[in-house]
Every structure is written in structure tokens, then in C-alpha cells.
N, C-alpha and C positions, 0 to 999 in steps of 0.2 A: 884552078882555085888554090891560093899561095897557102902551104902548111906551116906551122910554126917548127922548130928544129925538133919538137917533142913528137910532131904528127897530128897534134891536134888542129883542127882548122881556125882560122883567125876570127876574132871578134869581128870586125869590119865582114868577113863573107857569110857570117851568122846573121850581121844586120840585115844582108839582103835578101836572106831568107824567110827571117822571122818579122821584119818590118820592111816589107818591099816597098819600092817606089809607086807612089800612086799614080793612076790614068791623069794626065796634066788638066785635061777638062773639067776634072773633080775643083780645081781650085783657081782657073784661068779666070774667071768673073771677080774673084777676090782681090785682084791684083793690082788694077789699074790706080787705085786712088790711095793715098795715104790715109791711115786711120787716125781721128781725132780720139784720144785716152778718154774713155768716161765720157764722149763727146767735148765739144770745145767748151771747155769752161771758164772759168776766171771773169775778172771785171764783172763780179755780180752774177755770173751765172754758175750754179752749184755743179758740181758732177755727178753724172747720172741722172741728169733733170731731162724733163721737155723741151726745155729752152735750150739747154746745152745742147741737145741733139737736133732741134732746129737749126741752131748756130753752125753746125758741122754740115749741115746738107745745105745752108746757104753758101756755105764757102766752098762748096765741092769736095769735101771730105768724107772718107769713108767713117764708118762707126765702131768705136770700141766699147762694150759696157759688159758690167758683173751681174749676176743674178744670184740671189741666195731663196732658200725655202723658207716659206712660211709655217707657222704652226699647222696649218691646216693644209700643207702638200701644195703649195702656191708659187710658181717663180714670180719674184717681185725684184725690181732692177734697184740695187744696192750693193755699196763695197764691202764694208766692214759687217763683221759680225755683230758688234756691238752698234745702237742706235747714237751713242753719245756725241761722238765726233761730227756727224753732219745731219742732225734732225733734233727737233727741238723736243727730244724724249730721252729716254734712257734705257737701257736693257738689252737683252738680246732680240734677235730681229725675228730668231725662230721661236720666241715664244709668244707671239702676237699673230692674230689671223691676217691673211690678206685684207682683210674688208678694215681690220684695225689700223693695219700699215696705211692702208690708202687714206687715212685720216691723220697721221702724221706728217706736221709741215718741215719739210728741209729747212735746214738753218737759215735765218735772215730772209726769207722768202715766203712767199703765198703758195708756192708750190708743195705738193705733197708727192709721198714715195709711190712712183709710178709701177704698175704690174707690168710683165712681160706682152701681155697681150694690148695693152694699151701704148706701150711703145712701139710695137710691129705696125699698129694702125698708122701711128704717127708717120716711121720711114716708109712704110709701104715698097718697098723695093726699090726705092731713087737709089740709094748708095750701097755700096756692100757693110754689111756687119759682121760683126765679130762677137759672139756671146761667153764671156767667160762664167764657166759655172763654179762657185765656191763650194765646193764638197769636200770637207776636210777628211772626211774617213770612208772607209768602205762602202757606207750606206749611201750609195749616190741613186738607187733606182727612184726615189721620189722627186726629184729635183731633175732628174734627166724625164721622166716620165711626162714632168710638168712643161717643161722646155720644148719637148718633141711634140705634146698636143699643142701649144702654142704656136708651132710652126706650120702644122697642118695646113695647108691651104695657101700658106705665105710665099709670093711670088718675088724674088727677090736674091740677089747673091749673099747667103750666109753659111756661116761655119762656127761649130761649137770648140771650144776648147776648156783646158782646165789644167792645173798641177797635176790633178789626181788621175791616174793613167787608167783609171776603172771608167772615168767618164768617158774616155774614147771607146774602150773595150765594149760598155753599154750599147753606144752609139752604133759600133760596128754591128753589133749582134741583133738590135732592134730598129734603128732609124741610119742603115747603111747607107742612104742618098744624101743623108745630112753630112757634109766636109768635117772633118774632126783633127782638131789639133792638139798638141802637147806642150804646153807651155812649161817653160824651163830656165833654172836660173842655176850657175855655177858657185852663186856667192857663199863663202863659209863653208865650202864642201871643196873635200880632197880627195884621196883614193876612194872612201866609201862614196864620197857624190857620183864618182864617173861609173861605177858600179850601179848606183841607183839610176843614174840617167840611161844607161843601158837596158836595166831591166823595164823602165817604165817605155821606152821606144817598142821595145818587143811585146810588150804586153797593150799599148794602145794600138800599134800600128798607124800612124798620125799621116794624115794627108799633107799636113804642115808643120812646122814648128813656130812658135813666138817664143825668141830668144832675148833675154836679160841683155841691153845693148852694152852694160859694163862687161860681158865677157866676150865681148868681141873684141879681135879674133879668136874663134875657137876651134879647135881641131874637131871637135864632136859635130858643131853643125856647118863646118866646111865639108865633111863628110857626108853627111846627109844630104847638103843640097846638091854636091858635087855628082849623085847619084838620083838626083829628081827631085828629092822633098823640099819645097819652097822654105825659106826661112823669115818670117816677120819678125821685127825686134822692137822692144819696148823698152823703156820710154824715154824716148828720145826729146831731149830736153835743151839742147845746147846744139851750135855749128858743129861742134868735135863729134857729139852723138851721130849727126846726119851724114857726116864724111865718113864714120865706120859704118853705117848702115849703107851707104851707096857703096862700099866696097866689099861688102861682106854679108848682105841680106838683100830681099829681092821687095820688101816694102816695110815702111815705119810704122809704128804707132806711137805718135807724139802728145805730147803738150807744148808744142812750138808756137809763139804769135804767129797771128797771120797777116 
């Protein structure tokens, strides 16, 4: 074990202890297919919609999607905190019940905001699935619990992930069979960001990282990958992004034309 001149143990050595590499079997089923970011949307298909998920499955892609908590503590499939950009309604998602959200149309379509159980029933284990939990503060338990219950009995490769390391920590304690990931971006962060990333890594103890493609190559991601933590990368939108992903990651989360 390498020591700094001061006699302190090096941070990479601490990483190996506090965030050990997972058993490869925990994530191997997630790796074979590229992930369509929020489903295969565009050309009239809205992100995080049932039709976008159907399109991803038809194209032979995995699916990445987002979930938020409703007012009555159900996981609904929606990216933004506010309804305005994507739906024919306005206001905060968490101010409405799941039943109310199920009546809200996605903008420009006849589709409505789906629940996570509804989406899981559609996917039915046919392709790998990544579920990003949008949990902006320390109170992650209601959303984590809703996702965990929705996954009970689900047959198929699935992982949960979040920018918030408390999500991974919750699943490590309460749903240890579910593969868990840490979503990472270095954008706009310097020295303080390096410390935050390392603390998040130790707190989450992830089975995989979901890394911002704009930050690749990254020393932090490379070290994690070298010691057995797979790196997925988002959001690939160009041939340049795809080339960086091939060189520095294990799979892509993309918005590339098919």
C-alpha cells in the first residue's frame, strides 16, 4: 500500500477500502446494449414516454429513464421537477398525486405521464434498464421505497442510479440485490468537486458509474474502471462522443439517430 510522504494512506487506496469493486456478475447483464437516453425519443416521440420506450426495444437498445416522487409517494416516470417543458400542465410534479399525473398529457401527444410499474410492465425484462432517481435532497427514502416495491418480482436486468449518493446508500442497506450506480459530472467543479466526487463514491459504494461524456477522459473515472467499477457514459450525441465512449467507458447512454 503506497503512502504519501506525510505517512498518510493515499486516496486511491482508501477508495479500494471504502468503495470496493463489485462482483462483475452484479452488472454484467446491464452491459451488452447501448442505452437510449429517456427512451428512443425525437421525430414525434416524447422523452420518457411509453412510445419512446417501445421504440428503444424495437431498435434493440437498452433504456435509461428518470423517476420522480408524486405527492402521494409513488414513482412516476418524468425528468423535470416542473411539468411545464414536457407536459400540457404547469407546476411541480411532487405537488400532484400519481392519479392526477396519470391524467396529464405529454406535450403534443395523446400520451400521459406513466408510472414506474406501468413502464416496467411494458419493458418486461426484454432489454437492460437504468432507472435514474431524481432525489435532490437527503430525504430519499420515499422515492427509493417506491422504486424498490415496483421492482419486486421484476424479471430482467435493471440498475438504479442517482447523482445523490444517498440513493445508493439506501439501496445498499434495503435493496442490496439491486445494482446501484452513481451519476457523476465534473462540469463547473474544480478542487471542491474532486472532494465531493470522492465522498459520494465512498457514501454510495456503487456497482457502476454513469459519467458525463464531456468529462472523458477523466482520471477519477479511469481509476474506478481500472479497478473493476464499470463506467457508462451520458449523453452521447455525436460521433466524437461515441469515440470517447469507446475509448474510456464500457457502454453508452445516447441520443444518437438509429
